[in-house]
Backbone as JSON, one array per atom type, in Angstrom:
{
  "sequence": "MLVNQIAVFLENKFGRLHSLTRTLSDSGVDILSMNIADTSDFGIVRMITSDNDKAAAALKSAGFTVKSTNLVGVKVENVPGGLSNILSWLSEEGIELEYLYSFVHSDDKKALILFKTSDTEKTLATLSKHNMN",
  "N": [[13.14, 11.59, 4.18], [13.67, 8.09, 4.24], [11.5, 5.55, 3.16], [10.44, 2.29, 3.5], [9.13, 0.05, 1.12], [7.09, -2.63, -0.02], [6.78, -4.55, -2.96], [4.56, -6.48, -4.78], [4.24, -8.92, -7.19], [1.56, -9.76, -9.1], [-0.6, -12.1, -10.49], [-3.11, -11.36, -12.83], [-5.75, -12.47, -11.93], [-8.92, -13.75, -10.93], [-9.67, -13.32, -7.53], [-7.06, -13.22, -6.63], [-5.97, -10.87, -5.43], [-7.46, -10.83, -3.11], [-6.44, -13.14, -1.91], [-3.83, -12.28, -1.37], [-4.32, -10.16, 0.49], [-5.58, -11.6, 2.5], [-3.53, -13.31, 3.32], [-1.79, -11.46, 4.51], [-3.46, -10.48, 6.54], [-3.92, -12.84, 8.05], [-1.39, -13.1, 9.04], [-1.16, -11.07, 10.79], [-0.5, -8.53, 9.88], [-0.85, -5.15, 9.08], [-2.09, -3.17, 6.43], [-0.9, -0.13, 5.48], [-0.7, 1.67, 3.39], [-1.54, 1.46, -0.05], [-1.01, 0.8, -3.49], [-2.02, 0.03, -6.74], [-0.93, -1.06, -9.84], [-1.84, -2.11, -13.0], [-1.92, -4.51, -15.73], [-3.31, -6.3, -18.49], [-2.5, -8.88, -17.92], [-1.02, -9.02, -15.49], [-0.4, -7.53, -12.24], [1.11, -4.96, -10.26], [1.43, -4.66, -6.94], [1.94, -2.23, -4.72], [3.02, -1.56, -1.47], [2.94, -0.14, 1.82], [3.4, -1.42, 4.92], [2.49, -2.4, 8.31], [4.55, -3.96, 9.17], [6.93, -4.6, 7.2], [8.95, -6.56, 6.78], [7.92, -8.88, 8.01], [5.57, -9.09, 6.5], [6.61, -9.51, 3.9], [7.92, -11.99, 4.26], [5.73, -13.67, 4.91], [4.2, -13.46, 2.58], [5.98, -14.44, 0.61], [6.21, -17.03, 1.53], [3.68, -17.9, 0.96], [3.82, -18.13, -1.73], [3.98, -15.85, -3.32], [5.64, -13.4, -5.37], [7.92, -11.15, -4.2], [9.3, -7.92, -3.73], [11.5, -5.63, -2.16], [11.79, -2.14, -1.7], [13.3, 1.06, -1.3], [11.76, 4.16, -0.81], [11.55, 7.72, -1.26], [10.24, 9.68, 1.19], [8.22, 12.47, 1.87], [6.83, 15.06, 3.81], [4.24, 17.15, 2.91], [2.74, 20.32, 2.75], [-0.75, 20.36, 2.84], [-2.0, 21.87, 0.65], [-3.0, 23.83, -2.24], [-0.58, 23.57, -4.78], [1.47, 22.5, -3.24], [2.59, 19.94, -3.9], [3.33, 20.49, -6.53], [5.45, 22.35, -6.3], [7.53, 20.75, -5.26], [7.86, 18.89, -7.34], [8.76, 20.62, -9.29], [11.29, 21.39, -8.24], [12.63, 18.92, -8.31], [12.61, 18.44, -11.05], [14.17, 20.6, -11.98], [16.65, 19.76, -11.08], [17.1, 17.64, -12.69], [16.11, 15.17, -11.99], [14.5, 12.19, -12.48], [11.16, 11.14, -12.23], [9.82, 8.13, -11.27], [7.52, 6.93, -10.15], [4.83, 7.86, -7.92], [3.04, 7.97, -4.85], [0.52, 8.84, -2.42], [-0.63, 9.68, 0.9], [-2.93, 10.94, 3.34], [-3.05, 11.75, 6.7], [-5.81, 11.94, 8.82], [-5.62, 13.49, 11.08], [-3.64, 15.29, 10.6], [-2.25, 18.12, 8.97], [-0.82, 17.78, 6.76], [0.28, 16.08, 3.79], [1.66, 12.9, 3.13], [3.98, 12.22, 0.77], [5.18, 9.76, -1.32], [7.98, 8.95, -3.15], [9.43, 7.38, -5.99], [12.37, 7.68, -7.48], [14.85, 8.48, -10.03], [17.25, 8.87, -8.79], [17.92, 8.44, -5.66], [19.57, 9.52, -3.57], [20.25, 12.07, -4.58], [17.71, 13.13, -4.73], [17.0, 13.26, -2.0], [18.93, 15.14, -1.17], [18.17, 17.38, -2.68], [15.6, 17.92, -1.67], [16.29, 18.48, 0.96], [17.81, 20.79, 0.6], [15.81, 22.57, 0.09], [14.64, 22.78, 2.5], [12.85, 20.71, 3.18], [11.55, 18.05, 4.95]],
  "CA": [[13.23, 10.35, 4.89], [13.48, 6.89, 3.43], [10.38, 4.71, 3.56], [10.52, 1.0, 2.83], [7.92, -0.41, 0.47], [7.17, -3.92, -0.68], [6.03, -4.67, -4.21], [4.17, -7.86, -5.01], [3.82, -9.16, -8.56], [0.32, -10.49, -8.93], [-1.3, -12.48, -11.71], [-4.41, -10.71, -12.93], [-6.73, -13.55, -11.89], [-9.96, -13.59, -9.94], [-9.38, -13.75, -6.17], [-5.64, -13.15, -6.28], [-5.76, -9.78, -4.48], [-8.03, -11.3, -1.84], [-5.47, -14.08, -1.34], [-2.73, -11.46, -0.84], [-4.75, -9.46, 1.71], [-5.86, -12.62, 3.52], [-2.22, -13.75, 3.82], [-1.32, -10.42, 5.43], [-4.37, -10.48, 7.69], [-3.63, -14.03, 8.85], [-0.07, -12.91, 9.64], [-1.23, -9.95, 11.72], [0.13, -7.36, 9.27], [-1.79, -4.14, 8.64], [-1.71, -2.41, 5.24], [-1.01, 1.29, 5.76], [-0.9, 2.35, 2.11], [-1.49, 0.5, -1.15], [-1.18, 1.31, -4.84], [-2.01, -1.09, -7.67], [-0.8, -0.78, -11.26], [-2.11, -3.4, -13.64], [-2.07, -4.72, -17.17], [-4.29, -7.37, -18.66], [-1.96, -10.15, -17.45], [-0.49, -9.0, -14.13], [-0.41, -6.25, -11.55], [2.13, -4.72, -9.24], [0.82, -4.1, -5.74], [2.96, -1.57, -3.9], [2.43, -1.36, -0.15], [3.63, 0.13, 3.06], [2.64, -2.17, 5.93], [2.92, -2.21, 9.69], [5.79, -4.73, 9.35], [7.25, -5.06, 5.84], [9.72, -7.81, 6.82], [6.96, -9.95, 8.31], [4.69, -9.18, 5.33], [7.35, -10.14, 2.79], [8.13, -13.4, 4.59], [4.45, -14.37, 4.81], [3.8, -13.51, 1.17], [6.88, -15.37, -0.08], [5.83, -18.36, 2.0], [2.42, -18.23, 0.28], [4.07, -18.28, -3.16], [4.0, -14.58, -4.03], [6.93, -12.8, -5.69], [7.96, -9.9, -3.43], [10.54, -7.14, -3.79], [11.54, -4.51, -1.23], [12.4, -0.95, -2.29], [13.22, 2.28, -0.51], [11.22, 5.35, -1.46], [11.75, 8.97, -0.54], [8.98, 10.2, 1.73], [8.29, 13.87, 2.3], [5.55, 15.64, 4.24], [3.96, 18.33, 2.12], [1.54, 21.05, 3.17], [-1.92, 19.93, 2.1], [-2.53, 23.09, 0.05], [-2.72, 23.89, -3.67], [0.8, 23.9, -5.14], [2.45, 21.82, -2.39], [3.27, 18.91, -4.69], [3.9, 21.12, -7.72], [6.76, 22.94, -5.96], [8.51, 19.67, -5.14], [8.12, 18.36, -8.67], [9.57, 21.64, -9.98], [12.66, 21.28, -7.75], [13.21, 17.67, -8.84], [12.81, 18.66, -12.49], [15.32, 21.51, -12.14], [17.86, 18.99, -10.79], [17.21, 16.54, -13.66], [15.73, 13.92, -11.34], [13.32, 11.61, -13.11], [10.17, 10.54, -11.34], [9.33, 6.85, -11.78], [6.13, 6.93, -9.71], [4.61, 8.38, -6.57], [1.71, 7.89, -4.28], [0.44, 9.66, -1.22], [-1.76, 9.52, 1.79], [-3.1, 12.02, 4.3], [-3.61, 11.37, 7.99], [-6.91, 12.85, 9.12], [-5.26, 14.39, 12.18], [-2.47, 16.06, 10.2], [-2.53, 19.07, 7.9], [0.14, 17.53, 5.7], [0.2, 14.81, 3.06], [2.94, 12.22, 2.96], [4.17, 11.84, -0.62], [6.24, 8.76, -1.47], [8.54, 9.06, -4.49], [10.48, 6.52, -6.53], [13.04, 8.53, -8.47], [16.04, 7.94, -10.69], [18.43, 9.07, -7.94], [17.42, 8.63, -4.29], [20.45, 10.43, -2.81], [20.1, 13.42, -5.13], [16.37, 13.57, -4.33], [17.09, 13.65, -0.59], [19.72, 16.37, -1.09], [17.36, 18.46, -3.25], [14.55, 18.24, -0.7], [16.95, 19.09, 2.11], [18.19, 22.13, 0.18], [14.59, 23.4, 0.15], [14.13, 22.64, 3.87], [11.75, 19.73, 3.24], [11.94, 16.85, 5.7]],
  "C": [[13.04, 9.2, 3.93], [12.35, 6.06, 4.03], [10.47, 3.41, 2.78], [9.15, 0.57, 2.33], [8.13, -1.84, 0.0], [6.31, -3.89, -1.93], [5.78, -6.15, -4.44], [3.68, -7.97, -6.45], [2.67, -10.15, -8.51], [-0.29, -10.83, -10.29], [-2.67, -11.82, -11.69], [-5.48, -11.8, -13.07], [-7.7, -13.3, -10.74], [-9.51, -14.13, -8.58], [-7.95, -13.6, -5.72], [-5.34, -12.03, -5.27], [-6.33, -10.17, -3.11], [-7.06, -12.26, -1.14], [-4.29, -13.32, -0.7], [-3.16, -10.8, 0.48], [-5.07, -10.44, 2.83], [-4.56, -13.13, 4.14], [-1.69, -12.74, 4.83], [-2.17, -10.39, 6.7], [-4.08, -11.65, 8.63], [-2.29, -13.93, 9.57], [-0.04, -11.74, 10.62], [-0.58, -8.68, 11.2], [-0.95, -6.43, 8.74], [-1.25, -3.42, 7.41], [-1.96, -0.94, 5.54], [-1.28, 2.1, 4.5], [-0.73, 1.32, 1.01], [-1.74, 1.23, -2.46], [-1.11, 0.11, -5.77], [-1.92, -0.55, -9.09], [-1.0, -2.1, -11.98], [-2.06, -3.32, -15.16], [-3.1, -5.83, -17.3], [-3.81, -8.69, -18.06], [-1.49, -10.16, -15.99], [-0.63, -7.6, -13.54], [0.78, -6.16, -10.62], [1.43, -4.02, -8.09], [1.94, -3.54, -4.89], [2.32, -1.21, -2.57], [3.46, -0.9, 0.87], [2.78, -0.59, 4.11], [3.17, -1.87, 7.33], [4.22, -2.95, 9.99], [6.16, -5.35, 8.0], [8.05, -6.36, 5.82], [8.81, -9.0, 7.05], [6.02, -10.17, 7.13], [5.38, -9.9, 4.18], [7.56, -11.62, 3.05], [6.84, -14.21, 4.42], [4.02, -14.52, 3.35], [4.68, -14.46, 0.37], [6.53, -16.81, 0.27], [4.55, -18.85, 1.3], [2.57, -18.29, -1.24], [4.05, -16.99, -3.97], [5.44, -14.15, -4.3], [6.95, -11.4, -5.08], [9.32, -9.23, -3.58], [10.41, -5.96, -2.82], [12.31, -3.35, -1.87], [12.3, 0.2, -1.31], [12.71, 3.43, -1.37], [11.61, 6.57, -0.64], [10.37, 9.44, -0.09], [9.17, 11.63, 2.2], [6.89, 14.34, 2.7], [5.4, 16.98, 3.54], [2.71, 19.01, 2.68], [0.39, 20.65, 2.26], [-2.66, 21.16, 1.59], [-2.26, 23.06, -1.45], [-1.26, 24.31, -3.92], [1.85, 23.18, -4.32], [3.25, 20.79, -3.17], [3.96, 19.53, -5.91], [5.27, 21.72, -7.45], [7.83, 21.86, -5.89], [8.86, 19.1, -6.5], [8.96, 19.33, -9.5], [11.03, 21.54, -9.56], [13.34, 20.03, -8.3], [13.52, 17.82, -10.32], [14.03, 19.54, -12.76], [16.65, 20.78, -11.92], [18.04, 17.81, -11.75], [16.86, 15.18, -13.07], [14.44, 13.42, -11.98], [12.44, 10.93, -12.07], [9.66, 9.25, -11.98], [7.87, 6.65, -11.41], [6.06, 7.57, -8.35], [3.22, 7.98, -6.13], [1.72, 8.59, -2.95], [-0.68, 9.19, -0.32], [-1.75, 10.64, 2.81], [-3.68, 11.44, 5.58], [-4.68, 12.39, 8.34], [-6.56, 13.84, 10.23], [-4.06, 15.29, 11.85], [-2.87, 16.98, 9.05], [-1.57, 18.89, 6.72], [-0.12, 16.17, 5.05], [1.59, 14.21, 3.03], [3.0, 11.73, 1.52], [5.36, 10.9, -0.67], [6.68, 8.74, -2.93], [9.5, 7.91, -4.78], [11.1, 7.34, -7.64], [14.27, 7.83, -9.05], [17.28, 8.03, -9.81], [17.98, 9.43, -6.52], [18.26, 9.64, -3.53], [20.31, 11.88, -3.27], [18.73, 13.99, -4.76], [16.38, 14.04, -2.88], [17.83, 14.97, -0.43], [18.91, 17.57, -1.6], [16.28, 18.89, -2.27], [15.13, 18.94, 0.52], [17.32, 20.55, 1.81], [17.01, 23.11, 0.27], [13.87, 23.27, 1.5], [12.89, 21.76, 4.0], [12.28, 18.5, 3.96], [11.31, 15.62, 5.08]]
}
């Protein structure tokens, strides 16, 4: 399945992340998943929210730089080797992994893994071939 994500480029300055989360809160948008990659000068905040379109509009209005990207999402059994098998299949097909993150719902026995790969369509086809939704 495709999952839409927003990425926000954030200056690495005191209070900047709080400003981002306050903007979303004031707009009535809930953050469902978040990943932050940083350097000494800036960070990239990747998020799945309850309403990415509304979140992006609010953040742009507040002066943030926002980009929307589709990721491949797959539910994986929450057992040892679940992720390793998927990475093996992608590797066998020559699909490069740019990044991933995951989250687990407490009421589910599966983890949702979100992938950014070099070839979204080929990734979807590979997962389908292995009966992964």
